[in-house]
N, C-alpha and C positions, 0 to 999 in steps of 0.2 A: 516863357519857361525856358530855363537854361538846359541845353542838350548835353547829357551826360555820356550817352553811348555812341558818340560819333566815330570813335577810333576802334580799331582792331582790338578785341579783348585780350589777345595774347600779350603778356608782358614779359615773356622768357625768350631769350635768344638762343640760337643753336649752339653758339660758343658756351653760353652759360649751362645749357643742358649737357653737352659733351664733357665739360670740365667737371660738373657735378658728378656725373656718372663715373668719370675716371677716378674722382676721389673716393667714391663709395667702393669701387673695385680695389684701389690701393689699400683701403682700410680694412679689406676683407669681409665686407658686408655683401656677400653674394646674393643673399635673399633680396635686400633692398635694391641692389643693382639691377636684378632681374625685374623687380616691380617697377623701378624707374623706367627701364627700358620699354617695358609693356605700356606704361602710361604715355611715354613721350613718342613712341613709334607705332603703336597700335591705336592710340586715341582712346583708350579705356579710362573711365572714371575709377577711383580707387576702390570703391565697392564692388565694381564689376571684376576688377582684377583679383581682388582678394577672395572673391568667390569661385574662383576658377578651380575645377577638379581636374585630377590627373587625366581622367577620361574625356575632358572637354577638348583637348587639342591633339593634333597629329603633326609631329615635326617632319614626317616625310613628305606630307603635302603641304605643310606650312599653313595650316588652317586651325582656327580656334572657334569653338562655339562659345558665344557670350550671352548671358542672361542680363538684359538691361532693365530699365525702369518699366514697370507695368508688365513684368513677365515676358517682354518681347525678346525673342531670341534672334540673334544675327551671327553670321559668319564673318570673322575677322581674318584677313590674310596677313601672314606674318613675313617680315622681311628677314634677312640674314642676321641682322643684329639681334633681333628678338629670338630667333631660333638658337643662335650660339649662346645667348645669355640663359635661356632655359636649359639647354643641355649641360652647360657648366654648373648651373644651380643644382640640377638633378644629380650630377656627379658626386657632389659634396653633401647633398641633402640626407639627413639621417631621420627619416620618419616614415611610418606606414599610413599616415593620414591620407585620405582621399583628396584633400586639398593641396593644391600646389604650395601655397603659403600657409605653413602650420601655425604660425603666430598671427593669423589674420584678425582675430578678435582684439589682440593687443594693439595692432596697427590702427584699427578702427576707433579705438577709444582715445580721445584726446586727453582725458583724465590720467590715463596711465603713462602718457608720454613723460611725465615728470620722473618716472622710474628710470628712463634711459639717461645714462650719464654721457653718452656720446653725442656731441653737438650736431654731427652730421645727421644722425637719425632724427633728432629733434627738429632740425631745420627742414628735413625732407617731409616729415609728417605734418608740421604746422604751416609750411609756407609753400613748398615746391610741388607736392603731390596734387593739389588742386589746380595748379597752373599748366601742368603738362598736357591734359587733353586739349586745351585751347592752343597750346603750342603746336600740337599735332595737326589740328584743322588748318592753322595759318600756314604751317609748312607744306602741307598737302596742295593748298591754294597757290602758294608761291611757285611750286614745281609743277603745277597743273599745266601751265602754258608750255613748259619745256617737255613734259612727258605725256601730253595729250589727254590728261584726266578732265572730265567735264564736271561742272558744279554739282551735278546730280551724283556722279560717282563719289566725289569727295563727301557729300552729305550722307551717302550710304556708308562709307568707310568710318566716318566719324560718328555714326549712330544718331544722326540727327533725322527726326521725323518731319521737320518742317524746313524746307530749303531756305527760308528767310534767316533762320539761325545760322546756316552756313554762310549766307551772303554777308553777315557781319564781318566775317574774316577777310573780306576783300577790301575792306577799309584800311587806309595806312595806319601805322601806329603813331601815336603822339610824337614820338622821337623823330620818326620820319618827316612828319609834317612840320615840326619845329625846325629841323634841319633845312628844309626846302625854303621855308619862310626866311630863315636867316641868311640864305644865299641870294635873296633878291636885291 
């Protein structure tokens, strides 16, 4: 049987994530910029991020309560990129909705994506949003050696209940393996 899952599941690079976030910011999409920042630097899945209520986070302590699969709650720690993106979004947000992202149902519905004329939004919702949580786990493991995070801490931060899921991200990407083989 051919092994399909041998490589790191993250297919997005830091440069791609940062460039995409920058394009969103330049296009004036503060809500999607904030959402993309949460997905890529907090490791949230899109449905977790879209269900965030204003009462779920504290920007002073940089903590966020997230409701995950199976109604399992966890605390997610926010870095400065996330805190700043939420603050900027809240500054321009014009709604009294209890949810951080007012249009969360629109973002969740793939059928409604066709209503968006902006190709950045369409690309984000159809391609990138599902890849960012895997990027987060891979990024955490990459920096874990430098910053002293254990695999167990990375599993907690990524919301993995099974450490074997986290261990998949220790595998090199296909590109890294191909580059090393071509250098032989």
